[in-house]
C-alpha positions in Angstrom: -49.7 2.5 -29.7 -46.3 2.9 -31.5 -46.5 6.7 -31.0 -47.2 6.3 -27.3 -44.2 3.9 -26.9 -42.0 6.3 -28.8 -43.1 9.2 -26.7 -42.3 7.3 -23.5 -38.9 6.4 -24.8 -38.2 10.0 -25.8 -39.5 11.2 -22.4 -37.3 8.7 -20.5 -34.2 9.6 -22.5 -34.9 13.3 -21.9 -35.2 12.8 -18.2 -32.0 10.7 -18.2 -30.2 13.5 -20.0 -31.6 16.2 -17.7 -30.6 14.1 -14.7 -27.1 13.6 -16.1 -26.7 17.3 -16.8 -27.9 18.2 -13.3 -25.6 15.7 -11.6 -22.6 16.5 -13.7 -22.8 20.3 -13.3 -22.3 19.9 -9.5 -18.8 21.3 -9.5 -19.5 24.0 -12.2 -22.4 25.3 -10.1 -20.0 25.6 -7.1 -17.2 27.4 -9.1 -14.8 24.5 -8.9 -12.8 23.6 -12.1 -13.8 20.2 -13.5 -11.5 17.6 -15.0 -11.7 16.8 -18.7 -12.8 13.4 -19.9 -16.4 13.3 -18.6 -18.6 10.6 -20.0 -22.4 10.6 -19.4 -23.4 8.4 -16.4 -19.8 7.0 -16.1 -18.3 10.4 -15.1 -14.5 10.2 -15.3 -14.0 6.5 -14.6 -14.2 4.9 -18.1 -10.4 4.5 -18.2 -10.7 2.7 -14.9 -13.5 0.3 -16.0 -11.7 -0.5 -19.3 -8.4 -1.0 -17.4 -6.6 1.7 -19.4 -5.5 3.4 -16.2 -5.3 2.4 -12.6 -7.1 4.6 -10.1 -3.8 6.0 -9.0 -2.8 6.8 -12.6 -6.2 8.4 -13.2 -5.8 10.6 -10.1 -2.3 11.6 -11.1 -3.4 12.5 -14.6 -6.2 14.8 -13.1 -3.7 16.2 -10.6 -1.3 17.2 -13.3 -4.1 18.6 -15.6 -5.2 20.8 -12.6 -1.9 22.6 -12.3 -2.5 26.2 -11.1 -5.6 25.2 -9.1 -5.7 24.4 -5.4 -8.5 21.8 -6.0 -10.3 20.2 -8.9 -13.6 18.3 -9.2 -14.4 15.1 -11.1 -17.1 12.4 -11.1 -17.0 8.8 -10.0 -19.9 7.6 -12.1 -22.6 10.1 -10.8 -20.9 10.9 -7.5 -18.9 14.2 -7.2 -15.4 13.8 -6.0 -12.9 16.6 -4.9 -9.2 16.3 -5.6 -7.2 18.6 -3.4 -3.8 19.7 -4.7 -2.5 22.3 -2.3 -0.3 21.0 0.6 -2.0 23.3 3.1 -5.4 21.8 2.2 -4.0 18.3 2.4 -2.8 19.0 5.9 -6.4 20.2 6.8 -7.9 16.9 5.5 -5.3 14.5 6.9 -4.4 16.2 10.2 -5.6 19.5 11.5 -9.3 18.9 10.8 -9.2 15.1 10.9 -12.5 15.0 12.7 -14.2 16.3 9.5 -12.4 13.7 7.2 -11.7 10.8 9.4 -13.1 8.0 7.3 -11.2 6.2 4.4 -13.1 6.0 1.1 -12.2 2.5 0.2 -15.2 0.3 1.3 -15.7 -3.4 1.5 -18.8 -5.5 2.3 -18.2 -6.8 5.9 -20.4 -9.8 5.5 -18.3 -10.8 2.4 -15.0 -10.0 4.0 -15.3 -10.5 7.8 -11.5 -10.7 8.4 -10.6 -7.8 6.2 -13.4 -5.7 7.6 -11.6 -5.6 11.0 -8.5 -4.1 9.4 -8.1 -0.4 10.7 -7.8 0.7 7.1 -11.4 -0.2 6.4 -12.8 0.5 9.9 -14.5 3.7 10.9 -15.4 5.3 14.3 -14.8 3.3 17.5 -14.0 0.1 15.6 -11.2 2.0 13.8 -9.8 3.4 17.0 -9.8 0.0 18.7 -8.2 -1.8 15.7 -5.5 0.9 15.3 -4.7 0.8 19.0 -4.1 -3.0 18.8 -1.6 -2.6 15.9 0.1 0.4 17.5 0.6 -1.7 20.6 2.0 -4.6 18.6 4.6 -2.5 16.8 5.9 -0.5 19.8 9.7 -0.4 20.4 9.9 -3.3 22.9 7.7 -5.6 20.8 9.4 -4.6 17.6 12.7 -5.7 19.1 11.1 -9.1 19.9 9.8 -9.4 16.3 13.2 -8.6 14.9 14.6 -11.9 16.2 12.2 -13.7 13.8 13.0 -11.3 10.9 16.7 -11.9 11.5 16.0 -15.7 11.2 14.3 -15.1 7.8 17.4 -13.1 6.7 19.5 -16.2 7.3 17.1 -18.3 5.2 17.2 -15.6 2.5 21.0 -15.6 2.4 21.0 -19.4 2.2 18.6 -19.3 -0.6 20.7 -16.9 -2.6 23.8 -18.9 -1.9 22.0 -22.0 -3.3 20.9 -20.2 -6.5 24.5 -19.1 -7.2 26.2 -22.4 -6.3 26.6 -23.5 -9.9 26.3 -20.2 -11.9 27.7 -16.7 -11.9 24.5 -14.8 -12.2 21.0 -15.5 -10.9 18.3 -14.0 -13.1 15.1 -13.3 -11.2 12.0 -11.1 -11.1 12.4 -9.0 -7.9 8.7 -8.9 -6.8 8.6 -12.7 -6.8 11.9 -12.9 -4.9 11.0 -10.4 -2.3 7.5 -12.0 -1.9 9.4 -15.0 -0.7 11.1 -12.9 1.9 8.0 -11.0 3.1 5.9 -14.2 3.0 8.4 -16.0 5.3 8.4 -13.0 7.6 4.6 -13.2 7.9 4.9 -16.9 8.8 7.9 -16.7 11.2 7.3 -13.3 12.9 3.5 -13.6 12.6 2.6 -17.0 13.9 5.9 -18.9 14.3 5.3 -21.2 11.4 7.5 -22.1 8.4 6.3 -20.1 5.4 7.8 -22.6 2.9 8.7 -19.6 0.8 12.3 -20.6 0.0 11.6 -24.1 -1.3 13.1 -25.0 -4.7 9.7 -26.1 -6.0 6.4 -24.3 -5.1 5.0 -25.6 -1.9 1.2 -25.9 -1.7 1.2 -24.3 1.7 3.7 -21.5 1.1 2.6 -18.1 2.2 3.9 -16.4 -0.9 1.6 -18.7 -3.0 -1.3 -17.8 -0.7 -0.5 -14.1 -1.2 -0.5 -14.5 -5.0 -3.8 -16.2 -4.9 -5.4 -13.0 -3.5 -3.2 -10.3 -5.0 -1.7 -11.3 -8.3 -2.5 -8.5 -10.8 -4.1 -10.3 -13.6 -6.9 -8.8 -15.7 -9.7 -10.5 -13.8 -8.4 -9.4 -10.5 -7.8 -5.9 -11.8 -11.5 -5.6 -12.8 -12.7 -7.2 -9.6 -10.6 -4.7 -7.5 -12.2 -1.9 -9.5 -15.7 -3.1 -8.7 -14.9 -3.9 -5.0 -13.2 -0.6 -4.2 -14.1 2.1 -6.6 -17.6 1.4 -7.8 -19.3 0.3 -4.6 -22.8 0.4 -6.1 -21.7 -2.4 -8.5 -20.1 -4.3 -5.6 -23.3 -4.2 -3.7 -25.1 -5.6 -6.7 -22.7 -8.4 -7.6 -21.5 -9.2 -4.1 -17.8 -9.7 -5.0 -15.6 -10.7 -2.0 -12.1 -9.1 -1.8 -10.6 -12.1 -0.1 -11.0 -15.6 -1.7 -12.6 -18.2 0.6 -9.4 -20.3 0.4 -7.4 -17.5 2.1 -10.1 -16.9 4.7 -10.1 -20.6 5.6 -6.3 -20.8 5.6 -5.9 -17.9 8.1 -8.6 -19.2 10.4 -7.2 -22.7 10.4 -3.6 -21.5 11.1 -4.8 -19.5 14.1 -7.0 -22.3 15.5 -4.2 -24.9 15.2 -1.7 -22.4 16.6 -3.8 -21.6 19.6 -4.3 -25.3 20.3 -0.5 -25.9 20.2 0.2 -22.9 22.5 -2.2 -24.2 25.2 0.2 -27.1 25.7 3.5 -25.1 25.7 5.2 -24.2 29.0 6.4 -20.8 27.8 4.8 -18.3 25.4 6.1 -17.8 21.8 7.7 -14.5 20.7 5.6 -13.5 17.7 2.9 -11.2 16.6 0.1 -13.6 17.5 1.4 -13.9 21.0 1.5 -10.1 21.3 -2.2 -10.0 20.4 -3.0 -12.9 22.8 -1.3 -11.0 25.6 -3.2 -7.8 24.7 -6.5 -9.6 25.0 -5.6 -11.0 28.4 -4.5 -7.6 29.7 -7.9 -6.3 28.7 -9.5 -9.0 30.9 -10.6 -11.4 28.2 -9.3 -14.8 29.3 -11.6 -16.5 26.8 -9.6 -15.7 23.6 -11.7 -14.4 20.7 -10.5 -16.5 17.7 -12.3 -14.2 15.3 -10.4 -11.1 16.4 -7.1 -13.0 16.5 -7.7 -14.3 13.0 -8.5 -10.8 11.8 -5.3 -9.5 13.5 -3.2 -12.2 11.7 -4.9 -11.4 8.4 -4.0 -7.7 8.9 -0.4 -8.7 9.6 -0.3 -10.9 6.5 -2.0 -8.5 4.1 -0.1 -5.4 5.3 3.3 -7.0 5.6 3.4 -9.3 2.6 2.4 -7.2 -0.4 3.2 -3.6 0.2 6.7 -4.4 1.5 7.6 -6.7 -1.4 6.4 -4.0 -3.9 8.4 -1.4 -2.2 11.5 -3.6 -2.2 11.1 -4.4 -5.9 11.2 -0.7 -6.8 14.2 -0.1 -4.5 15.9 -3.0 -6.2 15.2 -1.5 -9.6 16.7 1.8 -8.6 19.8 0.2 -7.1 20.3 -1.9 -10.2 19.9 1.2 -12.4 22.3 3.3 -10.3 25.4 1.3 -9.5 27.0 4.3 -7.7 24.1 4.5 -5.2 24.2 0.7 -4.8 27.9 0.8 -4.0 27.5 3.7 -1.6 24.7 1.9 0.3 26.8 -1.3 0.3 29.7 0.5 1.9 27.4 1.8 4.6 26.0 -1.6 5.3 29.4 -3.3 5.5 30.9 -0.7 7.7 28.1 -0.5 10.2 27.6 -4.3 10.4 31.4 -4.6 11.1 30.9 -2.3 14.2 28.6 -5.0 15.5 31.0 -7.9 15.1 29.5 -8.9 11.8 26.0 -9.3 13.2 22.9 -7.7 11.7 21.2 -6.1 14.7 18.3 -3.8 15.2 20.7 -1.1 16.4 22.8 -1.6 13.3 19.8 -1.1 11.0 18.9 2.1 12.9 22.3 3.6 12.0 21.9 3.0 8.3 20.8 6.5 7.4 21.8 6.4 3.8 19.6 3.4 3.4 16.7 5.5 4.8 17.5 8.1 2.1 17.4 5.4 -0.6 14.1 4.0 0.6 12.6 7.5 0.8 13.7 8.4 -2.7 12.4 5.2 -4.2 9.1 5.7 -2.4 9.0 9.2 -3.8 9.5 8.1 -7.3 7.1 5.1 -7.1 4.9 5.2 -4.0 3.3 1.8 -3.4 0.0 3.4 -2.7 -0.5 6.2 -5.3 -3.5 7.9 -3.7 -5.6 8.5 -0.6 -9.4 8.6 -0.5 -11.0 10.4 2.5 -14.7 10.9 3.1 -16.1 14.1 4.5 -17.9 13.2 7.8 -18.8 16.8 8.9 -19.4 19.7 6.6 -16.3 21.8 6.2 -15.1 24.7 4.1 -11.9 24.3 2.2 -10.4 27.5 0.9 -7.4 27.5 -1.4 -4.8 30.2 -1.7 -6.0 30.8 -5.3 -9.4 31.9 -4.0 -11.2 28.7 -4.8 -13.6 27.8 -2.0 -15.6 24.6 -1.5 -18.0 23.8 1.3 -17.6 20.0 1.3 -20.7 18.1 2.2 -20.8 15.0 4.4 -20.4 11.9 2.2 -18.3 13.6 -0.4 -15.0 11.8 -1.2 -11.8 13.8 -1.1 -8.8 12.5 -3.1 -5.1 13.1 -2.5 -2.8 12.1 -5.4 0.4 10.9 -3.7 2.1 10.1 -6.9 1.1 13.5 -8.3 2.6 15.3 -5.3 5.8 13.2 -5.4 6.8 14.2 -8.9 5.4 17.8 -8.9 8.2 20.2 -10.1 6.7 22.9 -7.9 8.0 20.9 -4.9 10.9 18.8 -6.3 13.8 19.9 -8.5 14.2 17.5 -11.4 11.5 15.2 -10.0 12.2 12.4 -12.6 15.8 12.0 -11.4 16.5 9.4 -8.7 18.5 11.3 -6.1 18.7 9.9 -2.5 20.5 13.0 -1.3 17.2 14.9 -1.4 16.6 13.2 2.0 20.1 14.0 3.5 20.1 15.9 6.8 21.1 19.2 5.1 18.4 19.0 2.4 15.4 17.2 3.8 14.4 20.2 6.0 13.6 22.1 2.8 11.0 19.5 1.7 7.5 21.1 1.9 5.2 19.4 4.4 2.5 17.2 3.0 4.3 16.7 -0.4 5.9 13.4 0.7 3.3 10.9 1.9 4.5 7.3 1.4 2.7 6.2 4.6 0.1 9.0 4.7 0.1 11.5 7.6 -2.1 12.3 10.6 -4.1 9.9 12.9 -4.7 7.5 10.0 -1.0 7.2 9.2 0.1 3.6 8.5 0.2 1.8 11.8 2.5 -0.8 10.5 5.1 1.6 9.1 7.8 0.7 11.7 7.4 -3.0 11.0 7.5 -2.5 7.3 10.7 -0.4 7.4 12.3 -3.0 9.7 11.8 -5.9 7.3 12.7 -3.7 4.2 16.0 -2.6 5.8 16.9 -6.1 7.0 16.2 -7.6 3.6 18.3 -4.9 1.8 21.2 -5.3 4.3 21.2 -9.1 3.8 21.1 -8.8 0.0 23.7 -6.0 -0.5 26.3 -7.2 1.9 27.4 -10.0 -0.4 25.6 -9.5 -3.7 25.2 -6.9 -6.4 22.2 -6.2 -8.7 22.2 -5.5 -12.4 19.3 -5.0 -14.7 18.4 -8.0 -16.9 17.6 -7.6 -20.6 14.1 -8.9 -19.7 13.5 -5.6 -17.9 11.0 -3.6 -19.9 12.3 0.0 -20.2 11.3 2.6 -19.8 9.5 1.4 -16.7 5.7 1.7 -17.0 3.1 1.0 -14.3 0.4 -1.6 -14.7 -3.2 -0.3 -15.0 -4.5 -3.6 -13.6 -3.5 -3.2 -10.0 -4.6 -0.9 -7.2 -0.9 -0.7 -6.0 2.0 0.5 -8.1 3.6 -2.3 -10.0 5.8 -2.3 -13.2 4.5 -3.9 -16.4 6.5 -7.0 -16.9 8.0 -6.9 -13.4 11.5 -5.9 -12.3 14.1 -8.3 -13.8 17.7 -8.3 -12.5 20.8 -10.4 -12.3 22.1 -11.1 -8.8 25.8 -12.1 -8.5 28.3 -12.4 -5.8 30.6 -9.5 -5.1 
């Protein structure tokens, strides 16, 4: 009996080994170089599961190790994944052959995340096209001008808050992500649904939108592991049924929309905010009976897209400005001179003229892109052929990775890539930047639909801050800056700590 059990165990282990070898020679059999660091059954994701590296850091590490190759293969547990390195191939995936790679690879369970599931980032097919069309409509030029009025109101609240912090002291020490989350949270409330976000209160307010954002997105170890399971190991997510959005957030968004709609039914004139834009869109499409589920999903998208990514981007810009006082002063001079042309008023036209600000934002996004990678899924078999002779016939269902952070610091495309130099994006130099090597908002049909709104609030926030205040790094800042492995977006370990003082 013992010998029979032993034989069964040995047989099972042998089959497991043979299966593992067969699965993990997928790329070798196709002549594609394979990344180092493979672990049986786990593939290359052990650093991800143990929170040693974020997925973006893992992709960048493999991108850099694959120097000299147009593409490199690796394994996400037992699934083969292709990382493309060559800009020409990246253009094929994102743009010219979009029909073969039109799905994003980050998946969520719709029944667990009904509001998030309607976000165009997670949608596919017709649902994606419809959701993207709605957001593109919301952020067109005319409607962006309308939303700017609310953003400008938040700028005044922001200025008052800073003034209050410096009323009785020379310097205000603050972690920039937490400060800018107050700003973006208030924008979500004011421009999104015309409510007070309670983000600039002296004491934390239970209904503040920045606290709601932290509930879902704060990068603690538990959330880091949950994010890994939800996004990167979908088989485990299906098994454990882990929601991306806490029920408290779902309930809050639905309640805000329901109460808001009830108030609007009694108002003589419509409001000027994102929710009203989406209400108007539904009515133009002939749907007089408003779909509260769709509107709640729209507001959730506005919240999640506008709150976190913009505050992260702002914190990195603030870090670079505090570190480079010459860049900060040059940007301040531009802001002051342009605002003076508009009689001291911060206007949408004034922001459009701030071209050096655009350079600073671009260079900060190059150094530390908020989203460090893109995951696309092959939807129709397609042959990718690199200039180095490597050729891969990508099968439907195969994930294709683009390392944005790897591209952004590749010395093949950027001189002294570790140096912060906004002049890379000046008019006389930006033409030399190779296409598809700078992807802060992606490219092609799935390019970020909220890009214009994001840049609007980022520029308005910076203009408000730098007109009257200067930034200096605080001793609390952990240098050299290192990125957290516990978060799917880029975020510095220990945060970005600065002193803010009046000029």
